[in-house]
C-alpha positions in Angstrom: 35.1 40.6 -65.1 31.7 40.3 -66.7 30.6 42.8 -69.4 27.3 44.6 -68.9 24.8 43.7 -71.6 22.5 46.6 -70.8 23.7 50.0 -69.7 21.4 52.4 -67.9 21.5 56.2 -67.4 19.1 58.4 -65.5 18.5 62.1 -65.2 15.8 64.4 -63.7 13.4 63.8 -66.6 13.8 60.1 -67.3 15.6 56.9 -67.5 17.1 55.1 -70.5 18.7 51.8 -71.3 21.3 51.0 -74.0 21.7 47.5 -75.3 25.2 46.6 -76.5 23.8 44.1 -79.0 22.8 46.3 -82.0 23.7 49.5 -80.1 20.0 49.9 -79.3 18.4 52.5 -77.2 15.6 51.2 -75.1 13.7 51.1 -72.9 13.2 54.8 -72.5 11.0 56.3 -69.8 10.3 60.1 -70.0 8.8 62.0 -67.0 6.6 64.8 -68.3 6.3 68.2 -66.6 3.0 67.2 -65.0 4.6 64.1 -63.4 3.2 61.5 -65.8 5.6 58.8 -67.1 5.5 57.6 -70.7 7.5 55.0 -72.5 7.0 55.4 -76.3 9.6 52.9 -77.6 8.8 49.3 -78.2 10.3 46.3 -76.4 9.7 43.0 -78.1 7.7 40.5 -75.8 10.4 37.9 -76.4 13.3 40.1 -75.4 14.4 37.7 -72.6 14.2 34.6 -74.6 17.0 32.8 -76.4 16.9 33.4 -80.2 18.7 31.4 -82.8 21.2 34.1 -84.0 22.1 32.1 -87.1 18.5 32.5 -88.3 17.1 35.7 -86.9 19.9 37.8 -85.4 17.9 41.1 -85.8 15.2 39.7 -83.5 17.6 39.1 -80.6 16.5 41.3 -77.6 14.7 43.5 -80.2 13.9 47.0 -78.8 13.7 50.7 -79.2 15.8 52.7 -81.7 19.1 51.8 -83.4 21.1 52.8 -86.5 20.8 50.7 -89.6 23.9 50.9 -91.8 23.1 50.0 -94.5 19.3 50.2 -94.1 16.9 47.6 -95.3 17.4 44.3 -97.1 16.3 42.6 -100.3 14.9 39.3 -101.5 14.8 37.4 -104.8 12.0 39.1 -106.7 11.0 39.9 -110.3 10.9 43.4 -111.8 7.6 45.2 -110.9 6.4 48.2 -112.9 9.3 50.7 -112.8 11.1 48.8 -110.0 14.1 46.7 -111.1 14.4 43.0 -110.0 16.3 42.2 -106.9 18.1 39.3 -105.3 19.5 38.3 -101.9 22.9 37.7 -103.5 23.2 41.4 -104.5 23.1 42.6 -100.9 26.3 43.9 -99.3 25.1 43.0 -95.8 22.5 41.2 -93.7 19.2 42.9 -93.0 19.6 46.4 -91.6 23.4 46.1 -91.5 26.1 44.4 -89.6 25.8 46.8 -86.7 22.1 45.9 -86.1 22.9 42.2 -85.2 26.3 42.3 -83.4 27.8 43.5 -80.1 29.1 47.0 -79.9 32.2 48.1 -77.9 31.6 50.4 -75.0 33.7 53.6 -75.2 32.2 55.6 -72.4 29.5 55.2 -69.7 29.3 58.3 -67.5 26.6 60.2 -65.7 25.9 62.2 -68.9 26.4 59.9 -71.8 26.8 56.4 -73.3 29.2 56.0 -76.3 29.6 52.9 -78.3 31.4 51.8 -81.5 31.4 48.8 -83.8 34.0 47.8 -86.4 32.7 46.2 -89.6 34.2 43.1 -91.2 37.2 43.6 -93.5 36.0 44.1 -97.1 32.8 45.8 -96.1 32.5 49.4 -97.5 31.7 50.6 -94.0 34.7 50.5 -91.6 33.2 51.7 -88.3 30.2 53.2 -86.6 30.2 55.3 -83.4 27.1 56.6 -81.6 26.7 58.7 -78.5 23.5 58.9 -76.4 23.1 61.9 -74.1 20.1 62.9 -72.0 19.3 66.6 -72.1 19.7 67.7 -68.4 16.8 70.2 -68.2 13.9 68.3 -70.0 12.6 64.9 -71.0 15.0 64.7 -74.0 17.8 62.6 -75.5 20.4 63.6 -78.0 21.6 60.9 -80.4 24.8 61.3 -82.5 25.9 58.8 -85.2 29.2 58.9 -87.1 30.0 56.6 -90.0 33.5 55.9 -91.2 33.8 54.3 -94.7 36.6 52.2 -96.2 35.8 53.1 -99.8 33.6 55.4 -101.8 30.0 54.0 -101.6 26.4 55.0 -101.9 24.4 53.2 -99.3 21.2 54.0 -97.4 21.2 54.7 -93.6 18.0 54.2 -91.6 17.6 55.7 -88.1 15.1 53.3 -86.7 12.8 54.3 -83.8 10.2 51.6 -83.1 7.1 52.7 -81.3 5.0 50.5 -79.0 1.3 50.1 -79.7 -0.6 52.3 -77.3 -2.2 50.8 -74.2 -5.7 49.5 -74.0 -7.7 50.5 -77.1 -5.6 53.5 -77.9 -4.0 54.3 -81.2 -1.2 56.4 -82.6 -2.3 59.1 -85.0 0.4 60.1 -87.5 -0.2 63.9 -87.8 0.1 64.3 -91.5 -2.2 66.1 -93.9 -4.6 63.4 -95.3 -3.6 64.6 -98.8 0.1 63.7 -98.2 1.2 61.4 -101.0 2.8 58.1 -100.0 4.2 55.3 -102.1 2.9 51.8 -101.3 5.3 48.9 -101.6 5.9 47.7 -105.2 4.5 44.3 -104.3 2.9 42.7 -101.3 5.6 42.5 -98.6 3.7 39.8 -96.6 0.8 37.5 -97.0 -1.1 39.5 -94.4 -0.5 42.8 -96.2 -3.7 44.9 -96.3 -2.6 47.7 -98.6 -2.7 47.5 -102.4 0.9 47.6 -103.8 2.5 49.8 -106.4 0.5 53.0 -105.9 1.1 56.7 -105.2 -1.9 57.8 -103.2 -3.0 60.1 -100.3 -2.2 58.7 -96.9 -5.7 59.4 -95.8 -7.2 57.3 -98.6 -5.1 54.3 -99.3 -6.8 51.5 -101.2 -6.9 48.2 -99.3 -6.5 44.7 -100.8 -10.1 44.0 -99.9 -11.5 47.0 -101.8 -11.8 49.2 -98.7 -10.2 52.7 -98.3 -7.8 53.0 -95.4 -6.8 56.1 -93.5 -3.2 54.9 -92.9 -2.5 57.6 -90.3 -3.9 55.5 -87.6 -1.9 52.7 -85.9 -2.5 49.9 -85.2 -4.9 48.9 -87.9 -8.0 47.0 -86.9 -6.6 43.7 -88.2 -3.3 41.9 -88.5 -1.1 43.6 -91.1 2.4 43.9 -92.4 2.9 46.9 -94.7 5.2 49.7 -95.7 4.4 53.3 -96.8 7.0 55.9 -97.8 6.4 59.6 -97.6 8.5 60.6 -100.5 8.8 64.4 -99.8 8.8 64.6 -96.0 9.1 68.2 -94.8 11.6 67.4 -92.0 9.1 66.6 -89.2 6.2 64.5 -88.2 4.1 64.4 -85.0 2.4 61.3 -83.5 -0.4 61.5 -81.0 -0.9 58.8 -78.4 -4.7 58.8 -77.8 -4.7 56.5 -74.7 -1.9 58.3 -72.8 -2.6 61.8 -74.2 0.8 63.0 -75.3 2.5 63.9 -78.5 5.7 62.4 -79.9 7.4 64.6 -82.5 10.2 63.6 -84.9 12.2 66.2 -86.8 15.3 65.9 -88.9 17.5 67.8 -91.5 15.3 67.6 -94.6 18.3 67.7 -97.0 19.7 64.6 -95.4 16.4 62.8 -94.9 14.2 63.6 -97.9 11.7 60.8 -97.1 10.0 59.0 -94.2 9.3 55.3 -94.1 6.3 54.0 -92.1 6.6 50.3 -91.4 3.2 49.1 -90.1 3.7 45.8 -88.2 0.7 44.5 -86.4 1.1 40.9 -85.2 2.2 39.7 -88.6 6.0 39.9 -89.1 8.0 36.6 -89.2 6.1 33.9 -87.3 6.3 32.8 -84.7 7.9 35.9 -83.1 6.3 38.8 -85.0 2.7 37.6 -84.4 3.3 38.4 -80.7 4.0 42.1 -81.3 2.4 45.2 -82.6 4.7 48.2 -83.4 5.2 51.1 -85.7 8.6 51.6 -87.2 9.3 55.2 -88.2 12.5 55.5 -90.2 14.3 58.1 -92.2 16.0 56.0 -94.9 18.8 58.0 -96.4 22.4 58.9 -95.5 22.9 61.4 -92.8 26.1 61.9 -90.8 24.4 62.5 -87.5 21.0 62.9 -85.8 19.9 64.2 -82.4 16.7 63.5 -80.5 15.2 66.1 -78.3 12.1 65.8 -76.1 10.3 68.9 -75.0 7.7 69.6 -72.3 3.9 70.3 -72.6 3.2 66.6 -73.3 5.5 66.6 -76.3 8.6 64.7 -77.2 10.5 65.9 -80.2 13.3 64.4 -82.2 15.5 66.9 -84.0 18.2 66.1 -86.6 21.5 67.9 -86.8 23.8 67.7 -89.8 
């Protein structure tokens, strides 16, 4: 008997897909109260192509939202200002965690939910992940729940990783933050095509560019190819994003005590050639260590993600 690679689930207000590789949610189609259909999550343009899993496993069928346990990755780099040096050899896992680049086991696929789990390799401080994806019956909404079982005491980051598609036509996402909101730029240039000056703490509405310009980083995509990261260090537990071409609002909210910061990963046709140059997407992640999160969409042209401890 063949194993389904992609699981689907529909309800009155939408349709979702769940990919067993990486435990990823996507695509997601929401039906708004006025009958319009919106699909905010990104699907990589190479999703149907064969990828060398030994080189770029994270990019295999890349899409949507997924849990990163542990979150992030490192590289060989010198100390920069107050940041200590780093090395690939010090990492406990591959980029964004074992669960991001391996097949998950299906636990349940019913008319109301999809549940998956993945066991981590022996010796890893993480033993197992389980996640459940449930549409909310009476609105365009999805609840997401993640549990993490550890083998030993550890202090590792978790990133919950929704990836937003670039708006259609000439539209842009507007990240609805006060322009005075302080963000940290990356301690060094993360990519040769980075357009943001590294190692600064500056207002998001006036970020110095590498070419001497001032960038309002609340707008995505930028007007040129770019690969940059900004961290809102004291996020207040919610952020809204306005899609100008399709005229709806995407809202993210979470438990502030569990997610004290918000990472904005600006990837506009620059990440990891030759694949990344074909895609423009905004990664909106809460890099910390929660025990669960739920995503709830609401009507009036709004989709909201709400965290639950």
